C-alpha positions as CSV (number, residue, x, y, z in Angstrom):
1,X,62.0,94.8,78.3
2,X,59.1,94.4,80.7
3,X,59.9,95.5,84.2
4,X,57.5,95.8,87.1
5,X,58.1,98.5,89.7
6,X,57.5,97.3,93.3
7,X,57.9,93.6,92.8
8,X,59.5,91.8,95.7
9,X,63.0,90.5,95.1
10,X,63.0,87.3,93.1
11,X,65.3,84.4,93.2
12,X,66.6,83.7,89.7
13,X,64.8,80.3,89.6
14,X,62.2,80.2,86.8
15,X,62.4,76.6,85.7
16,X,64.0,73.8,87.7
17,X,67.3,72.4,86.4
18,X,67.1,68.8,87.6
19,X,69.5,66.0,87.1
20,X,67.1,63.3,86.0
21,X,69.2,60.5,87.5
22,X,69.6,62.1,91.0
23,X,66.6,64.5,90.9
24,X,69.1,67.1,92.3
25,X,68.7,70.7,91.5
26,X,71.6,72.2,89.6
27,X,71.5,75.9,88.8
28,X,73.4,77.4,85.9
29,X,74.9,80.9,85.6
30,X,76.3,82.5,82.4
31,X,78.9,85.3,82.8
32,X,79.7,87.8,80.0
33,X,82.8,89.9,79.6
34,X,86.5,90.3,79.6
35,X,89.2,87.7,80.2
36,X,92.8,88.9,80.3
37,X,96.2,88.9,81.9
38,X,96.9,91.2,84.8
39,X,100.5,92.3,84.4
40,X,101.8,92.6,88.0
41,X,105.2,93.6,89.2
42,X,105.8,89.9,90.2
43,X,104.6,88.6,86.8
44,X,101.3,88.0,84.9
45,X,98.2,86.6,86.5
46,X,95.0,85.5,84.8
47,X,92.1,87.9,85.4
48,X,89.3,90.1,84.3
49,X,86.3,90.5,86.6
50,X,83.9,88.3,84.6
51,X,86.5,85.5,84.3
52,X,87.2,85.8,88.0
53,X,83.5,85.5,88.8
54,X,83.2,82.5,86.6
55,X,86.2,80.7,88.0
56,X,85.0,81.2,91.6
57,X,81.5,80.1,90.7
58,X,82.9,76.9,89.2
59,X,85.1,76.4,92.2
60,X,82.0,76.6,94.4
61,X,80.2,73.9,92.4
62,X,77.9,76.1,90.3
63,X,77.5,75.1,86.6
64,X,79.0,78.1,84.8
65,X,79.4,79.3,81.2
66,X,82.0,82.1,80.5
67,X,81.2,84.1,77.4
68,X,84.3,86.0,76.2
69,X,86.9,86.2,73.5
70,X,90.7,85.8,73.3
71,X,93.3,86.4,70.6
72,X,94.8,83.7,68.4
73,X,98.1,84.1,70.3
74,X,100.2,82.6,73.1
75,X,98.5,84.7,75.8
76,X,95.1,83.5,74.6
77,X,96.2,79.9,74.5
78,X,97.6,80.3,78.0
79,X,94.3,81.6,79.3
80,X,92.4,78.7,77.8
81,X,94.8,76.3,79.3
82,X,94.4,77.9,82.7
83,X,90.6,77.5,82.5
84,X,90.9,73.9,81.2
85,X,93.2,73.1,84.2
86,X,90.5,74.5,86.5
87,X,88.0,72.3,84.5
88,X,85.9,75.3,83.6
89,X,84.3,74.8,80.2
90,X,85.7,77.0,77.4
91,X,82.9,76.3,74.8
92,X,81.6,79.9,74.8
93,X,85.0,81.6,74.5
94,X,85.5,82.9,71.0
95,X,88.9,83.2,69.2
96,X,89.8,86.4,67.4
97,X,92.4,86.1,64.6
98,X,92.8,89.9,64.4
99,X,92.9,91.4,67.9
100,X,95.3,90.4,70.7
101,X,94.3,88.9,74.0
102,X,93.6,91.5,76.7
103,X,96.2,92.7,79.1
104,X,96.1,95.1,82.0
105,X,99.1,96.9,83.6
106,X,98.6,96.8,87.4
107,X,100.0,99.4,89.8
108,X,100.1,97.9,93.4
109,X,101.8,100.8,95.2
110,X,98.7,100.9,97.4
111,X,97.5,97.4,98.2
112,X,94.1,98.7,99.3
113,X,93.4,100.7,96.1
114,X,95.0,98.9,93.2
115,X,95.3,101.0,89.9
116,X,94.7,99.5,86.5
117,X,95.8,100.6,83.0
118,X,93.6,98.6,80.6
119,X,94.8,98.1,77.0
120,X,92.3,98.8,74.2
121,X,91.1,97.6,71.8
122,X,91.6,93.8,72.4
123,X,89.8,90.6,71.6
124,X,87.1,90.8,74.3
125,X,85.9,94.0,72.8
126,X,84.7,92.0,69.8
127,X,82.4,89.3,71.2
128,X,79.9,88.5,68.5
129,X,76.3,87.3,68.8
130,X,75.6,83.7,67.9
131,X,72.3,81.8,68.0
132,X,73.7,79.2,70.4
133,X,74.8,82.0,72.8
134,X,71.2,83.3,72.9
135,X,69.9,79.9,73.7
136,X,72.5,79.3,76.4
137,X,71.6,82.6,78.1
138,X,67.9,81.9,77.8
139,X,68.4,78.7,79.7
140,X,70.5,80.2,82.5
141,X,69.2,80.9,85.9
142,X,71.2,84.1,86.1
143,X,73.2,86.2,83.6
144,X,76.1,88.2,85.1
145,X,77.5,91.2,83.2
146,X,79.5,94.3,84.0
147,X,80.2,97.7,82.8
148,X,83.8,97.5,81.4
149,X,82.8,94.8,78.8
150,X,80.5,97.3,77.1
151,X,83.2,99.9,76.3
152,X,83.2,99.0,72.5
153,X,80.3,98.7,70.2
154,X,80.6,95.0,69.1
155,X,80.6,93.5,72.6
156,X,78.1,96.1,73.8
157,X,75.6,95.2,71.1
158,X,76.0,91.5,71.8
159,X,75.6,92.1,75.5
160,X,72.4,94.1,75.0
161,X,70.9,91.4,72.8
162,X,71.6,88.8,75.5
163,X,70.2,91.0,78.3
164,X,66.9,91.2,76.4
165,X,66.5,87.4,76.5
166,X,67.9,86.6,80.0
167,X,65.4,86.1,82.8
168,X,67.6,87.4,85.7
169,X,70.3,89.9,85.1
170,X,73.1,90.6,87.7
171,X,75.1,93.8,87.0
172,X,78.6,94.0,88.5
173,X,79.5,97.7,88.4
174,X,83.2,98.0,87.4
175,X,84.1,101.7,86.8
176,X,87.4,101.9,85.0
177,X,88.1,105.4,83.5
178,X,87.9,106.4,80.7
179,X,85.7,103.5,79.7
180,X,82.3,104.6,80.9
181,X,80.0,107.6,80.8
182,X,76.5,108.4,82.1
183,X,74.7,107.4,78.9
184,X,76.4,103.9,78.8
185,X,75.7,103.2,82.5
186,X,72.1,104.3,82.1
187,X,71.7,101.8,79.2
188,X,73.2,99.0,81.3
189,X,71.4,99.8,84.5
190,X,67.9,99.5,82.9
191,X,68.3,95.8,82.4
192,X,69.6,95.0,85.9
193,X,67.5,93.0,88.4
194,X,70.3,92.6,91.0
195,X,73.2,95.1,91.3
196,X,76.6,94.7,93.0
197,X,78.6,97.9,93.6
198,X,81.3,99.2,96.0
199,X,80.7,102.2,98.2
200,X,83.0,104.4,96.2
201,X,81.2,103.7,92.9
202,X,77.8,104.1,94.7
203,X,78.8,107.6,95.8
204,X,80.1,108.5,92.4
205,X,77.0,107.4,90.5
206,X,74.5,108.8,92.9
207,X,76.2,112.2,93.0
208,X,74.6,112.6,89.6
209,X,71.1,112.2,91.2
210,X,71.2,114.4,94.3
211,X,72.5,114.7,97.8
212,X,72.1,111.7,100.2
213,X,73.0,111.0,103.8
214,X,74.2,107.4,103.6
215,X,74.6,104.3,101.4
216,X,71.0,103.2,101.9
217,X,69.6,106.5,100.6
218,X,71.9,106.3,97.7
219,X,71.0,102.7,96.9
220,X,67.3,103.5,97.1
221,X,67.8,106.3,94.6
222,X,69.2,103.8,92.1
223,X,66.5,101.3,92.9
224,X,63.8,103.9,92.2
225,X,65.3,105.3,89.1
226,X,66.2,102.0,87.3
227,X,63.6,99.7,88.9
228,X,66.3,97.4,90.4
229,X,65.1,94.7,92.8
230,X,68.1,94.7,95.1
231,X,71.6,96.2,95.5
232,X,74.6,94.7,97.2
233,X,77.1,97.4,98.4
234,X,80.6,96.2,99.3
235,X,82.5,98.3,101.8
236,X,86.0,96.9,101.8
237,X,87.2,96.1,105.3
238,X,83.8,97.3,106.7
239,X,81.8,94.4,105.2
240,X,78.7,94.8,103.0
241,X,75.0,95.6,103.0
242,X,72.1,94.2,100.9
243,X,69.4,96.7,100.2
244,X,66.1,95.3,98.7
245,X,63.6,97.3,96.8
246,X,61.1,96.5,99.6
247,X,61.8,95.5,103.2
248,X,64.7,96.0,105.5
249,X,68.4,95.9,104.6
250,X,70.8,93.2,105.8
251,X,74.3,94.1,106.9
252,X,77.5,92.0,107.5
253,X,80.5,93.5,109.3
254,X,83.0,91.5,107.2
255,X,86.0,89.4,108.3
256,X,89.3,90.8,109.5
257,X,92.3,89.4,107.6
258,X,95.8,90.4,106.7
259,X,95.5,91.8,103.2
260,X,98.0,90.5,100.6
261,X,96.2,92.3,97.7
262,X,92.6,93.2,96.9
263,X,92.7,92.0,93.2
264,X,89.6,89.9,92.5
265,X,88.2,90.1,96.1
266,X,85.1,91.8,94.9
267,X,84.7,89.3,92.1
268,X,85.0,86.4,94.5
269,X,82.5,88.1,96.8
270,X,79.9,88.2,94.0
271,X,80.5,84.6,93.0
272,X,80.1,83.5,96.6
273,X,76.9,85.5,97.0
274,X,75.3,84.1,93.9
275,X,76.4,80.5,94.7
276,X,74.2,80.7,97.7
277,X,71.5,82.9,96.2
278,X,70.7,80.5,93.4
279,X,70.2,77.8,96.2
280,X,67.6,80.1,97.8
281,X,69.7,80.7,100.9
282,X,68.7,83.6,103.2
283,X,70.3,86.9,102.3
284,X,72.2,86.8,105.7
285,X,73.8,83.5,104.7
286,X,74.6,84.9,101.2
287,X,76.4,87.9,102.7
288,X,78.3,85.8,105.3
289,X,79.5,83.4,102.6
290,X,80.4,86.2,100.3
291,X,82.3,88.2,102.9
292,X,84.2,85.1,103.9
293,X,85.4,84.3,100.4
294,X,86.2,87.9,99.6
295,X,88.4,88.0,102.8
296,X,90.1,84.7,101.8
297,X,91.0,86.0,98.4
298,X,92.2,89.4,99.8
299,X,94.6,87.5,102.0
300,X,96.0,85.5,99.1
301,X,98.0,86.5,96.0
302,X,96.2,87.2,92.8
303,X,92.5,87.0,91.9
304,X,92.0,83.2,91.5
305,X,93.3,81.1,94.3
306,X,91.5,77.8,94.4
307,X,89.0,77.9,97.3
308,X,86.1,75.4,97.6
309,X,82.8,75.6,99.3
310,X,84.2,73.4,102.1
311,X,87.2,75.8,102.5
312,X,84.8,78.8,102.9
313,X,82.6,76.9,105.4
314,X,85.7,76.0,107.4
315,X,86.8,79.7,107.4
316,X,83.4,80.8,108.7
317,X,83.4,78.2,111.4
318,X,86.9,79.2,112.5
319,X,85.9,82.9,112.8
320,X,82.6,82.5,114.6
């Protein structure tokens, strides 16, 4: 893969996607990875970081394709029904006649630090490469992937093949032990143009590289090592910071809300950031919009409450 150190951060806009009737620009984002059921104490909820990102992108009006796999079972059918009810296309979701739909046992004793027991292997570990998938990703303005979906060889090989043809890769770091190691992360990081990571994960990963005084030094260590063009660091209740390969960082203090649970808050943050990013909004606007949606999801139950662009804009206006 050709990478150029020192390039200024690019918007993922390489060829205009225009509606020929309205001449209106319509970006498209493809998202790769797991879709599953979070088994909560109060009952099951649809989830999986990539699916959450795709659902929120769609809610915010971004054309979105979710690339995943479910089992040929009731849980899989229920997930497809959930997406169809949200009017998110399911064309790129494969059906596995052998492996079950993914599930996760969720421990919510600490609402700020939810614990997950992720069942393996399941259907989304076996996403297979298809020619149509390759063409879909080639035509996308951004391709979102994350670390957990690469835990098994079949999906990992498919992911790497798609990363090689995508023009703008967005890596959502999602460290879930025991499903990662340094070798795997190094392989995935080398394809990333834009990286989203929380401050705990940033500390863990950069401890491998040396001693650093703050998040900015840690982020620049990753930028230098893997030639990443920009890193978004989420800091929970303390907001977020965007650190580019060149230029000054941009910070946002976040929004104060009463937390119901943090499931999916980071996923919604990424979706909101990208929904503005692909429209060439300033980084400050992207972070503001992302922090707002993340706070709204954290103050709601589950990962996928329906929240529209207008809802986020109203929230921001109310909190200015």
